mmCIF file of the N, C-alpha and C atoms, coordinates in Angstrom:
data_MODEL
# 
_entry.id   MODEL 
# 
loop_
_atom_site.group_PDB 
_atom_site.id 
_atom_site.type_symbol 
_atom_site.label_atom_id 
_atom_site.label_alt_id 
_atom_site.label_comp_id 
_atom_site.label_asym_id 
_atom_site.label_entity_id 
_atom_site.label_seq_id 
_atom_site.pdbx_PDB_ins_code 
_atom_site.Cartn_x 
_atom_site.Cartn_y 
_atom_site.Cartn_z 
_atom_site.occupancy 
_atom_site.B_iso_or_equiv 
_atom_site.pdbx_formal_charge 
_atom_site.auth_seq_id 
_atom_site.auth_comp_id 
_atom_site.auth_asym_id 
_atom_site.auth_atom_id 
_atom_site.pdbx_PDB_model_num 
ATOM 1   N N  . MET A 1 1  ? -13.414 -0.680 -5.910 1.00 0.00 ? 1  MET A N  1 
ATOM 2   C CA . MET A 1 1  ? -14.517 0.025  -4.240 1.00 0.00 ? 1  MET A CA 1 
ATOM 3   C C  . MET A 1 1  ? -15.187 0.540  -4.668 1.00 0.00 ? 1  MET A C  1 
ATOM 4   N N  . GLU A 1 2  ? -16.514 0.471  -4.226 1.00 0.00 ? 2  GLU A N  1 
ATOM 5   C CA . GLU A 1 2  ? -17.684 0.833  -3.961 1.00 0.00 ? 2  GLU A CA 1 
ATOM 6   C C  . GLU A 1 2  ? -17.891 2.517  -3.697 1.00 0.00 ? 2  GLU A C  1 
ATOM 7   N N  . GLU A 1 3  ? -17.080 2.621  -2.439 1.00 0.00 ? 3  GLU A N  1 
ATOM 8   C CA . GLU A 1 3  ? -17.600 3.934  -2.066 1.00 0.00 ? 3  GLU A CA 1 
ATOM 9   C C  . GLU A 1 3  ? -16.681 5.281  -3.207 1.00 0.00 ? 3  GLU A C  1 
ATOM 10  N N  . ASN A 1 4  ? -17.826 6.455  -2.531 1.00 0.00 ? 4  ASN A N  1 
ATOM 11  C CA . ASN A 1 4  ? -17.561 7.386  -3.493 1.00 0.00 ? 4  ASN A CA 1 
ATOM 12  C C  . ASN A 1 4  ? -16.370 8.513  -2.892 1.00 0.00 ? 4  ASN A C  1 
ATOM 13  N N  . VAL A 1 5  ? -15.893 8.312  -2.878 1.00 0.00 ? 5  VAL A N  1 
ATOM 14  C CA . VAL A 1 5  ? -13.958 8.992  -2.913 1.00 0.00 ? 5  VAL A CA 1 
ATOM 15  C C  . VAL A 1 5  ? -13.749 9.974  -4.085 1.00 0.00 ? 5  VAL A C  1 
ATOM 16  N N  . LYS A 1 6  ? -12.837 11.606 -3.129 1.00 0.00 ? 6  LYS A N  1 
ATOM 17  C CA . LYS A 1 6  ? -12.902 12.569 -3.888 1.00 0.00 ? 6  LYS A CA 1 
ATOM 18  C C  . LYS A 1 6  ? -11.134 13.032 -3.194 1.00 0.00 ? 6  LYS A C  1 
ATOM 19  N N  . VAL A 1 7  ? -10.459 13.216 -3.406 1.00 0.00 ? 7  VAL A N  1 
ATOM 20  C CA . VAL A 1 7  ? -9.124  13.674 -3.176 1.00 0.00 ? 7  VAL A CA 1 
ATOM 21  C C  . VAL A 1 7  ? -8.834  15.573 -3.398 1.00 0.00 ? 7  VAL A C  1 
ATOM 22  N N  . VAL A 1 8  ? -8.540  15.754 -2.089 1.00 0.00 ? 8  VAL A N  1 
ATOM 23  C CA . VAL A 1 8  ? -8.605  17.560 -2.473 1.00 0.00 ? 8  VAL A CA 1 
ATOM 24  C C  . VAL A 1 8  ? -6.896  17.535 -2.132 1.00 0.00 ? 8  VAL A C  1 
ATOM 25  N N  . PHE A 1 9  ? -6.850  18.724 -2.086 1.00 0.00 ? 9  PHE A N  1 
ATOM 26  C CA . PHE A 1 9  ? -4.971  19.122 -2.260 1.00 0.00 ? 9  PHE A CA 1 
ATOM 27  C C  . PHE A 1 9  ? -5.813  20.554 -1.523 1.00 0.00 ? 9  PHE A C  1 
ATOM 28  N N  . LYS A 1 10 ? -4.660  20.274 -0.380 1.00 0.00 ? 10 LYS A N  1 
ATOM 29  C CA . LYS A 1 10 ? -4.619  22.109 0.639  1.00 0.00 ? 10 LYS A CA 1 
ATOM 30  C C  . LYS A 1 10 ? -3.469  22.339 1.098  1.00 0.00 ? 10 LYS A C  1 
ATOM 31  N N  . PRO A 1 11 ? -2.732  23.231 1.034  1.00 0.00 ? 11 PRO A N  1 
ATOM 32  C CA . PRO A 1 11 ? -1.053  23.498 1.569  1.00 0.00 ? 11 PRO A CA 1 
ATOM 33  C C  . PRO A 1 11 ? -1.993  23.798 3.431  1.00 0.00 ? 11 PRO A C  1 
ATOM 34  N N  . PHE A 1 12 ? -0.515  23.217 3.252  1.00 0.00 ? 12 PHE A N  1 
ATOM 35  C CA . PHE A 1 12 ? -0.377  22.844 5.394  1.00 0.00 ? 12 PHE A CA 1 
ATOM 36  C C  . PHE A 1 12 ? 0.626   23.640 5.746  1.00 0.00 ? 12 PHE A C  1 
ATOM 37  N N  . ASP A 1 13 ? 1.384   23.943 6.469  1.00 0.00 ? 13 ASP A N  1 
ATOM 38  C CA . ASP A 1 13 ? 2.529   24.100 7.014  1.00 0.00 ? 13 ASP A CA 1 
ATOM 39  C C  . ASP A 1 13 ? 2.987   23.607 8.003  1.00 0.00 ? 13 ASP A C  1 
ATOM 40  N N  . CYS A 1 14 ? 2.490   22.840 8.561  1.00 0.00 ? 14 CYS A N  1 
ATOM 41  C CA . CYS A 1 14 ? 2.404   21.583 9.237  1.00 0.00 ? 14 CYS A CA 1 
ATOM 42  C C  . CYS A 1 14 ? 3.538   20.773 9.041  1.00 0.00 ? 14 CYS A C  1 
ATOM 43  N N  . ASP A 1 15 ? 3.595   19.541 10.453 1.00 0.00 ? 15 ASP A N  1 
ATOM 44  C CA . ASP A 1 15 ? 4.262   18.074 9.290  1.00 0.00 ? 15 ASP A CA 1 
ATOM 45  C C  . ASP A 1 15 ? 2.462   17.130 9.219  1.00 0.00 ? 15 ASP A C  1 
ATOM 46  N N  . PHE A 1 16 ? 1.513   17.326 8.847  1.00 0.00 ? 16 PHE A N  1 
ATOM 47  C CA . PHE A 1 16 ? 0.523   17.079 8.607  1.00 0.00 ? 16 PHE A CA 1 
ATOM 48  C C  . PHE A 1 16 ? 0.553   16.300 7.044  1.00 0.00 ? 16 PHE A C  1 
ATOM 49  N N  . ARG A 1 17 ? 0.297   15.362 6.512  1.00 0.00 ? 17 ARG A N  1 
ATOM 50  C CA . ARG A 1 17 ? 0.004   14.716 5.575  1.00 0.00 ? 17 ARG A CA 1 
ATOM 51  C C  . ARG A 1 17 ? -1.066  14.206 4.496  1.00 0.00 ? 17 ARG A C  1 
ATOM 52  N N  . GLY A 1 18 ? -2.115  13.939 5.321  1.00 0.00 ? 18 GLY A N  1 
ATOM 53  C CA . GLY A 1 18 ? -3.256  13.422 5.099  1.00 0.00 ? 18 GLY A CA 1 
ATOM 54  C C  . GLY A 1 18 ? -3.926  13.004 5.862  1.00 0.00 ? 18 GLY A C  1 
ATOM 55  N N  . ALA A 1 19 ? -5.604  12.867 5.625  1.00 0.00 ? 19 ALA A N  1 
ATOM 56  C CA . ALA A 1 19 ? -6.274  12.709 6.503  1.00 0.00 ? 19 ALA A CA 1 
ATOM 57  C C  . ALA A 1 19 ? -7.322  12.270 5.923  1.00 0.00 ? 19 ALA A C  1 
ATOM 58  N N  . VAL A 1 20 ? -8.376  11.212 6.069  1.00 0.00 ? 20 VAL A N  1 
ATOM 59  C CA . VAL A 1 20 ? -9.435  10.872 5.302  1.00 0.00 ? 20 VAL A CA 1 
ATOM 60  C C  . VAL A 1 20 ? -10.791 11.006 6.406  1.00 0.00 ? 20 VAL A C  1 
ATOM 61  N N  . LEU A 1 21 ? -11.288 11.712 5.778  1.00 0.00 ? 21 LEU A N  1 
ATOM 62  C CA . LEU A 1 21 ? -13.243 12.318 6.298  1.00 0.00 ? 21 LEU A CA 1 
ATOM 63  C C  . LEU A 1 21 ? -14.372 11.064 5.305  1.00 0.00 ? 21 LEU A C  1 
ATOM 64  N N  . ARG A 1 22 ? -15.384 11.067 6.377  1.00 0.00 ? 22 ARG A N  1 
ATOM 65  C CA . ARG A 1 22 ? -16.089 10.053 5.993  1.00 0.00 ? 22 ARG A CA 1 
ATOM 66  C C  . ARG A 1 22 ? -17.856 10.754 6.464  1.00 0.00 ? 22 ARG A C  1 
ATOM 67  N N  . LYS A 1 23 ? -18.330 10.572 4.965  1.00 0.00 ? 23 LYS A N  1 
ATOM 68  C CA . LYS A 1 23 ? -19.750 11.700 5.903  1.00 0.00 ? 23 LYS A CA 1 
ATOM 69  C C  . LYS A 1 23 ? -20.823 10.369 4.898  1.00 0.00 ? 23 LYS A C  1 
ATOM 70  N N  . TYR A 1 24 ? -21.645 10.473 5.551  1.00 0.00 ? 24 TYR A N  1 
ATOM 71  C CA . TYR A 1 24 ? -23.499 9.627  5.053  1.00 0.00 ? 24 TYR A CA 1 
ATOM 72  C C  . TYR A 1 24 ? -23.899 10.573 4.809  1.00 0.00 ? 24 TYR A C  1 
ATOM 73  N N  . ASP A 1 25 ? -24.645 10.727 3.342  1.00 0.00 ? 25 ASP A N  1 
ATOM 74  C CA . ASP A 1 25 ? -25.617 11.890 3.147  1.00 0.00 ? 25 ASP A CA 1 
ATOM 75  C C  . ASP A 1 25 ? -26.562 10.388 2.311  1.00 0.00 ? 25 ASP A C  1 
ATOM 76  N N  . ASP A 1 26 ? -28.124 10.518 2.890  1.00 0.00 ? 26 ASP A N  1 
ATOM 77  C CA . ASP A 1 26 ? -28.785 9.966  2.532  1.00 0.00 ? 26 ASP A CA 1 
ATOM 78  C C  . ASP A 1 26 ? -28.417 8.683  1.997  1.00 0.00 ? 26 ASP A C  1 
ATOM 79  N N  . GLY A 1 27 ? -28.069 7.877  2.428  1.00 0.00 ? 27 GLY A N  1 
ATOM 80  C CA . GLY A 1 27 ? -27.637 6.540  3.024  1.00 0.00 ? 27 GLY A CA 1 
ATOM 81  C C  . GLY A 1 27 ? -26.753 6.347  2.409  1.00 0.00 ? 27 GLY A C  1 
ATOM 82  N N  . GLU A 1 28 ? -25.989 6.998  2.002  1.00 0.00 ? 28 GLU A N  1 
ATOM 83  C CA . GLU A 1 28 ? -24.810 6.819  0.980  1.00 0.00 ? 28 GLU A CA 1 
ATOM 84  C C  . GLU A 1 28 ? -23.329 7.259  1.974  1.00 0.00 ? 28 GLU A C  1 
ATOM 85  N N  . ILE A 1 29 ? -22.337 6.424  1.255  1.00 0.00 ? 29 ILE A N  1 
ATOM 86  C CA . ILE A 1 29 ? -20.646 7.219  2.315  1.00 0.00 ? 29 ILE A CA 1 
ATOM 87  C C  . ILE A 1 29 ? -20.010 7.785  1.507  1.00 0.00 ? 29 ILE A C  1 
ATOM 88  N N  . TYR A 1 30 ? -19.623 8.849  1.639  1.00 0.00 ? 30 TYR A N  1 
ATOM 89  C CA . TYR A 1 30 ? -18.676 9.727  0.975  1.00 0.00 ? 30 TYR A CA 1 
ATOM 90  C C  . TYR A 1 30 ? -17.021 10.116 1.273  1.00 0.00 ? 30 TYR A C  1 
ATOM 91  N N  . TYR A 1 31 ? -16.112 9.687  1.107  1.00 0.00 ? 31 TYR A N  1 
ATOM 92  C CA . TYR A 1 31 ? -15.135 9.729  1.571  1.00 0.00 ? 31 TYR A CA 1 
ATOM 93  C C  . TYR A 1 31 ? -14.217 10.831 0.921  1.00 0.00 ? 31 TYR A C  1 
ATOM 94  N N  . THR A 1 32 ? -13.986 11.579 2.124  1.00 0.00 ? 32 THR A N  1 
ATOM 95  C CA . THR A 1 32 ? -12.995 13.083 0.851  1.00 0.00 ? 32 THR A CA 1 
ATOM 96  C C  . THR A 1 32 ? -11.460 12.553 1.738  1.00 0.00 ? 32 THR A C  1 
ATOM 97  N N  . ILE A 1 33 ? -10.274 12.501 0.920  1.00 0.00 ? 33 ILE A N  1 
ATOM 98  C CA . ILE A 1 33 ? -8.794  12.273 1.387  1.00 0.00 ? 33 ILE A CA 1 
ATOM 99  C C  . ILE A 1 33 ? -8.169  13.462 1.065  1.00 0.00 ? 33 ILE A C  1 
ATOM 100 N N  . VAL A 1 34 ? -8.100  14.270 2.582  1.00 0.00 ? 34 VAL A N  1 
ATOM 101 C CA . VAL A 1 34 ? -7.656  15.623 2.247  1.00 0.00 ? 34 VAL A CA 1 
ATOM 102 C C  . VAL A 1 34 ? -5.798  14.967 2.622  1.00 0.00 ? 34 VAL A C  1 
ATOM 103 N N  . VAL A 1 35 ? -5.309  15.521 1.402  1.00 0.00 ? 35 VAL A N  1 
ATOM 104 C CA . VAL A 1 35 ? -3.498  15.835 1.573  1.00 0.00 ? 35 VAL A CA 1 
ATOM 105 C C  . VAL A 1 35 ? -3.064  17.246 1.177  1.00 0.00 ? 35 VAL A C  1 
ATOM 106 N N  . ASN A 1 36 ? -1.908  17.187 1.918  1.00 0.00 ? 36 ASN A N  1 
ATOM 107 C CA . ASN A 1 36 ? -0.894  18.756 1.620  1.00 0.00 ? 36 ASN A CA 1 
ATOM 108 C C  . ASN A 1 36 ? -0.697  19.046 0.403  1.00 0.00 ? 36 ASN A C  1 
ATOM 109 N N  . GLU A 1 37 ? -0.912  20.115 -0.356 1.00 0.00 ? 37 GLU A N  1 
ATOM 110 C CA . GLU A 1 37 ? -0.211  20.034 -1.518 1.00 0.00 ? 37 GLU A CA 1 
ATOM 111 C C  . GLU A 1 37 ? 1.056   20.361 -0.937 1.00 0.00 ? 37 GLU A C  1 
ATOM 112 N N  . ASN A 1 38 ? 1.833   20.749 0.686  1.00 0.00 ? 38 ASN A N  1 
ATOM 113 C CA . ASN A 1 38 ? 3.393   20.945 -0.093 1.00 0.00 ? 38 ASN A CA 1 
ATOM 114 C C  . ASN A 1 38 ? 3.691   20.264 0.096  1.00 0.00 ? 38 ASN A C  1 
ATOM 115 N N  . LEU A 1 39 ? 3.117   18.589 0.074  1.00 0.00 ? 39 LEU A N  1 
ATOM 116 C CA . LEU A 1 39 ? 4.256   17.287 -0.326 1.00 0.00 ? 39 LEU A CA 1 
ATOM 117 C C  . LEU A 1 39 ? 4.841   16.989 -1.646 1.00 0.00 ? 39 LEU A C  1 
ATOM 118 N N  . SER A 1 40 ? 6.361   16.597 -1.488 1.00 0.00 ? 40 SER A N  1 
ATOM 119 C CA . SER A 1 40 ? 6.182   16.367 -3.402 1.00 0.00 ? 40 SER A CA 1 
ATOM 120 C C  . SER A 1 40 ? 5.723   15.242 -3.698 1.00 0.00 ? 40 SER A C  1 
ATOM 121 N N  . GLU A 1 41 ? 5.241   15.133 -4.769 1.00 0.00 ? 41 GLU A N  1 
ATOM 122 C CA . GLU A 1 41 ? 4.367   14.192 -5.415 1.00 0.00 ? 41 GLU A CA 1 
ATOM 123 C C  . GLU A 1 41 ? 4.611   13.113 -5.139 1.00 0.00 ? 41 GLU A C  1 
ATOM 124 N N  . GLU A 1 42 ? 5.475   12.501 -5.099 1.00 0.00 ? 42 GLU A N  1 
ATOM 125 C CA . GLU A 1 42 ? 6.163   10.886 -4.193 1.00 0.00 ? 42 GLU A CA 1 
ATOM 126 C C  . GLU A 1 42 ? 5.487   10.919 -2.765 1.00 0.00 ? 42 GLU A C  1 
ATOM 127 N N  . ALA A 1 43 ? 5.630   11.802 -1.727 1.00 0.00 ? 43 ALA A N  1 
ATOM 128 C CA . ALA A 1 43 ? 5.044   11.787 -0.642 1.00 0.00 ? 43 ALA A CA 1 
ATOM 129 C C  . ALA A 1 43 ? 3.403   11.490 -0.744 1.00 0.00 ? 43 ALA A C  1 
ATOM 130 N N  . GLN A 1 44 ? 2.575   13.038 -1.689 1.00 0.00 ? 44 GLN A N  1 
ATOM 131 C CA . GLN A 1 44 ? 1.235   12.773 -2.744 1.00 0.00 ? 44 GLN A CA 1 
ATOM 132 C C  . GLN A 1 44 ? 0.626   11.191 -2.487 1.00 0.00 ? 44 GLN A C  1 
ATOM 133 N N  . ILE A 1 45 ? 1.391   11.074 -3.219 1.00 0.00 ? 45 ILE A N  1 
ATOM 134 C CA . ILE A 1 45 ? 0.977   9.675  -3.817 1.00 0.00 ? 45 ILE A CA 1 
ATOM 135 C C  . ILE A 1 45 ? 1.021   8.212  -2.306 1.00 0.00 ? 45 ILE A C  1 
ATOM 136 N N  . ARG A 1 46 ? 2.564   8.515  -1.742 1.00 0.00 ? 46 ARG A N  1 
ATOM 137 C CA . ARG A 1 46 ? 1.839   7.748  -0.443 1.00 0.00 ? 46 ARG A CA 1 
ATOM 138 C C  . ARG A 1 46 ? 1.278   8.194  0.488  1.00 0.00 ? 46 ARG A C  1 
ATOM 139 N N  . THR A 1 47 ? 0.778   8.816  0.341  1.00 0.00 ? 47 THR A N  1 
ATOM 140 C CA . THR A 1 47 ? -0.175  9.927  1.437  1.00 0.00 ? 47 THR A CA 1 
ATOM 141 C C  . THR A 1 47 ? -1.640  8.887  0.920  1.00 0.00 ? 47 THR A C  1 
ATOM 142 N N  . ILE A 1 48 ? -1.874  9.444  0.309  1.00 0.00 ? 48 ILE A N  1 
ATOM 143 C CA . ILE A 1 48 ? -3.705  8.433  -1.145 1.00 0.00 ? 48 ILE A CA 1 
ATOM 144 C C  . ILE A 1 48 ? -3.236  7.630  -0.400 1.00 0.00 ? 48 ILE A C  1 
ATOM 145 N N  . ARG A 1 49 ? -2.429  6.378  -1.387 1.00 0.00 ? 49 ARG A N  1 
ATOM 146 C CA . ARG A 1 49 ? -2.144  4.683  -0.661 1.00 0.00 ? 49 ARG A CA 1 
ATOM 147 C C  . ARG A 1 49 ? -2.713  4.860  0.743  1.00 0.00 ? 49 ARG A C  1 
ATOM 148 N N  . HIS A 1 50 ? -1.899  5.478  2.007  1.00 0.00 ? 50 HIS A N  1 
ATOM 149 C CA . HIS A 1 50 ? -2.315  4.945  2.886  1.00 0.00 ? 50 HIS A CA 1 
ATOM 150 C C  . HIS A 1 50 ? -3.770  5.217  3.330  1.00 0.00 ? 50 HIS A C  1 
ATOM 151 N N  . GLU A 1 51 ? -4.277  6.796  2.650  1.00 0.00 ? 51 GLU A N  1 
ATOM 152 C CA . GLU A 1 51 ? -5.740  6.521  2.965  1.00 0.00 ? 51 GLU A CA 1 
ATOM 153 C C  . GLU A 1 51 ? -6.825  6.277  2.473  1.00 0.00 ? 51 GLU A C  1 
ATOM 154 N N  . ILE A 1 52 ? -6.093  5.368  1.706  1.00 0.00 ? 52 ILE A N  1 
ATOM 155 C CA . ILE A 1 52 ? -7.283  4.246  0.608  1.00 0.00 ? 52 ILE A CA 1 
ATOM 156 C C  . ILE A 1 52 ? -6.968  2.997  1.283  1.00 0.00 ? 52 ILE A C  1 
ATOM 157 N N  . ALA A 1 53 ? -6.186  3.096  2.052  1.00 0.00 ? 53 ALA A N  1 
ATOM 158 C CA . ALA A 1 53 ? -5.997  1.376  3.034  1.00 0.00 ? 53 ALA A CA 1 
ATOM 159 C C  . ALA A 1 53 ? -7.147  1.351  4.050  1.00 0.00 ? 53 ALA A C  1 
ATOM 160 N N  . HIS A 1 54 ? -7.040  2.772  4.567  1.00 0.00 ? 54 HIS A N  1 
ATOM 161 C CA . HIS A 1 54 ? -7.715  2.858  5.275  1.00 0.00 ? 54 HIS A CA 1 
ATOM 162 C C  . HIS A 1 54 ? -9.536  2.701  4.861  1.00 0.00 ? 54 HIS A C  1 
ATOM 163 N N  . ILE A 1 55 ? -9.800  2.787  4.035  1.00 0.00 ? 55 ILE A N  1 
ATOM 164 C CA . ILE A 1 55 ? -11.138 2.713  3.759  1.00 0.00 ? 55 ILE A CA 1 
ATOM 165 C C  . ILE A 1 55 ? -11.361 1.501  2.984  1.00 0.00 ? 55 ILE A C  1 
ATOM 166 N N  . ALA A 1 56 ? -10.296 0.635  2.381  1.00 0.00 ? 56 ALA A N  1 
ATOM 167 C CA . ALA A 1 56 ? -10.707 -0.795 2.199  1.00 0.00 ? 56 ALA A CA 1 
ATOM 168 C C  . ALA A 1 56 ? -10.848 -1.527 3.290  1.00 0.00 ? 56 ALA A C  1 
ATOM 169 N N  . HIS A 1 57 ? -9.879  -1.403 4.640  1.00 0.00 ? 57 HIS A N  1 
ATOM 170 C CA . HIS A 1 57 ? -9.971  -2.215 5.561  1.00 0.00 ? 57 HIS A CA 1 
ATOM 171 C C  . HIS A 1 57 ? -10.983 -1.694 6.599  1.00 0.00 ? 57 HIS A C  1 
ATOM 172 N N  . ASN A 1 58 ? -12.198 -0.972 5.762  1.00 0.00 ? 58 ASN A N  1 
ATOM 173 C CA . ASN A 1 58 ? -13.149 -0.411 6.790  1.00 0.00 ? 58 ASN A CA 1 
ATOM 174 C C  . ASN A 1 58 ? -12.576 0.228  8.601  1.00 0.00 ? 58 ASN A C  1 
ATOM 175 N N  . ASP A 1 59 ? -11.420 0.783  8.371  1.00 0.00 ? 59 ASP A N  1 
ATOM 176 C CA . ASP A 1 59 ? -10.980 1.054  9.256  1.00 0.00 ? 59 ASP A CA 1 
ATOM 177 C C  . ASP A 1 59 ? -12.001 2.476  10.355 1.00 0.00 ? 59 ASP A C  1 
ATOM 178 N N  . PHE A 1 60 ? -12.806 2.334  9.907  1.00 0.00 ? 60 PHE A N  1 
ATOM 179 C CA . PHE A 1 60 ? -13.989 3.509  10.603 1.00 0.00 ? 60 PHE A CA 1 
ATOM 180 C C  . PHE A 1 60 ? -14.879 2.566  11.797 1.00 0.00 ? 60 PHE A C  1 
ATOM 181 N N  . GLU A 1 61 ? -14.923 1.826  11.147 1.00 0.00 ? 61 GLU A N  1 
ATOM 182 C CA . GLU A 1 61 ? -15.702 0.849  11.572 1.00 0.00 ? 61 GLU A CA 1 
ATOM 183 C C  . GLU A 1 61 ? -15.200 -0.663 13.038 1.00 0.00 ? 61 GLU A C  1 
ATOM 184 N N  . SER A 1 62 ? -13.499 -0.006 13.012 1.00 0.00 ? 62 SER A N  1 
ATOM 185 C CA . SER A 1 62 ? -12.551 -1.300 14.001 1.00 0.00 ? 62 SER A CA 1 
ATOM 186 C C  . SER A 1 62 ? -12.796 -0.606 15.451 1.00 0.00 ? 62 SER A C  1 
ATOM 187 N N  . ASN A 1 63 ? -12.195 -2.024 16.102 1.00 0.00 ? 63 ASN A N  1 
ATOM 188 C CA . ASN A 1 63 ? -12.142 -1.262 17.546 1.00 0.00 ? 63 ASN A CA 1 
ATOM 189 C C  . ASN A 1 63 ? -11.189 -1.393 18.171 1.00 0.00 ? 63 ASN A C  1 
ATOM 190 N N  . VAL A 1 64 ? -10.018 -1.319 17.077 1.00 0.00 ? 64 VAL A N  1 
ATOM 191 C CA . VAL A 1 64 ? -8.433  -1.361 17.524 1.00 0.00 ? 64 VAL A CA 1 
ATOM 192 C C  . VAL A 1 64 ? -8.529  -0.510 17.124 1.00 0.00 ? 64 VAL A C  1 
ATOM 193 N N  . PRO A 1 65 ? -7.145  0.451  18.803 1.00 0.00 ? 65 PRO A N  1 
ATOM 194 C CA . PRO A 1 65 ? -7.274  1.611  19.154 1.00 0.00 ? 65 PRO A CA 1 
ATOM 195 C C  . PRO A 1 65 ? -6.651  2.109  17.431 1.00 0.00 ? 65 PRO A C  1 
ATOM 196 N N  . ILE A 1 66 ? -6.344  3.731  17.344 1.00 0.00 ? 66 ILE A N  1 
ATOM 197 C CA . ILE A 1 66 ? -6.036  4.104  16.117 1.00 0.00 ? 66 ILE A CA 1 
ATOM 198 C C  . ILE A 1 66 ? -4.042  3.928  15.960 1.00 0.00 ? 66 ILE A C  1 
ATOM 199 N N  . GLY A 1 67 ? -3.796  3.737  17.157 1.00 0.00 ? 67 GLY A N  1 
ATOM 200 C CA . GLY A 1 67 ? -2.267  4.063  17.013 1.00 0.00 ? 67 GLY A CA 1 
ATOM 201 C C  . GLY A 1 67 ? -1.690  3.120  16.553 1.00 0.00 ? 67 GLY A C  1 
ATOM 202 N N  . GLU A 1 68 ? -2.294  1.432  16.793 1.00 0.00 ? 68 GLU A N  1 
ATOM 203 C CA . GLU A 1 68 ? -2.366  0.107  16.246 1.00 0.00 ? 68 GLU A CA 1 
ATOM 204 C C  . GLU A 1 68 ? -3.047  0.397  15.225 1.00 0.00 ? 68 GLU A C  1 
ATOM 205 N N  . ILE A 1 69 ? -3.775  0.715  14.390 1.00 0.00 ? 69 ILE A N  1 
ATOM 206 C CA . ILE A 1 69 ? -4.085  0.942  13.021 1.00 0.00 ? 69 ILE A CA 1 
ATOM 207 C C  . ILE A 1 69 ? -3.353  1.998  12.185 1.00 0.00 ? 69 ILE A C  1 
ATOM 208 N N  . GLU A 1 70 ? -3.001  2.671  12.366 1.00 0.00 ? 70 GLU A N  1 
ATOM 209 C CA . GLU A 1 70 ? -2.266  3.696  12.369 1.00 0.00 ? 70 GLU A CA 1 
ATOM 210 C C  . GLU A 1 70 ? -0.599  2.700  11.726 1.00 0.00 ? 70 GLU A C  1 
ATOM 211 N N  . ALA A 1 71 ? 0.083   2.162  12.845 1.00 0.00 ? 71 ALA A N  1 
ATOM 212 C CA . ALA A 1 71 ? 1.242   0.945  12.549 1.00 0.00 ? 71 ALA A CA 1 
ATOM 213 C C  . ALA A 1 71 ? 0.874   -0.175 11.611 1.00 0.00 ? 71 ALA A C  1 
ATOM 214 N N  . ILE A 1 72 ? 0.036   -0.559 11.517 1.00 0.00 ? 72 ILE A N  1 
ATOM 215 C CA . ILE A 1 72 ? -0.376  -1.637 10.461 1.00 0.00 ? 72 ILE A CA 1 
ATOM 216 C C  . ILE A 1 72 ? -0.903  -1.138 9.280  1.00 0.00 ? 72 ILE A C  1 
ATOM 217 N N  . ARG A 1 73 ? -1.108  -0.066 8.676  1.00 0.00 ? 73 ARG A N  1 
ATOM 218 C CA . ARG A 1 73 ? -1.444  0.662  7.762  1.00 0.00 ? 73 ARG A CA 1 
ATOM 219 C C  . ARG A 1 73 ? -0.010  1.099  6.973  1.00 0.00 ? 73 ARG A C  1 
ATOM 220 N N  . HIS A 1 74 ? 1.060   1.630  8.031  1.00 0.00 ? 74 HIS A N  1 
ATOM 221 C CA . HIS A 1 74 ? 2.349   2.477  7.587  1.00 0.00 ? 74 HIS A CA 1 
ATOM 222 C C  . HIS A 1 74 ? 3.357   1.353  7.093  1.00 0.00 ? 74 HIS A C  1 
ATOM 223 N N  . ALA A 1 75 ? 2.826   -0.034 8.022  1.00 0.00 ? 75 ALA A N  1 
ATOM 224 C CA . ALA A 1 75 ? 3.982   -1.140 7.448  1.00 0.00 ? 75 ALA A CA 1 
ATOM 225 C C  . ALA A 1 75 ? 3.619   -1.642 6.061  1.00 0.00 ? 75 ALA A C  1 
ATOM 226 N N  . THR A 1 76 ? 2.415   -1.921 5.379  1.00 0.00 ? 76 THR A N  1 
ATOM 227 C CA . THR A 1 76 ? 1.712   -2.245 4.410  1.00 0.00 ? 76 THR A CA 1 
ATOM 228 C C  . THR A 1 76 ? 1.292   -1.440 3.044  1.00 0.00 ? 76 THR A C  1 
ATOM 229 N N  . ILE A 1 77 ? 2.459   -0.047 3.237  1.00 0.00 ? 77 ILE A N  1 
ATOM 230 C CA . ILE A 1 77 ? 2.329   0.627  1.953  1.00 0.00 ? 77 ILE A CA 1 
ATOM 231 C C  . ILE A 1 77 ? 3.718   0.988  1.762  1.00 0.00 ? 77 ILE A C  1 
# 
């Protein structure tokens, strides 16, 4: 993967598992994966893999509804 990816862990007291954020800076694309630090290590790893799949499959550019994208990504990890 050629993109710049950073993973950060933050505490969340809800069912939030993680998300990936995309930022453009000087023509470069940067991704930040935010993971709930209150998850188990196994759940954190699954969450990171899930978010990387969004990056690898270029889901930010997709015209497919997010619900369908999530169903596909959850079926493949």
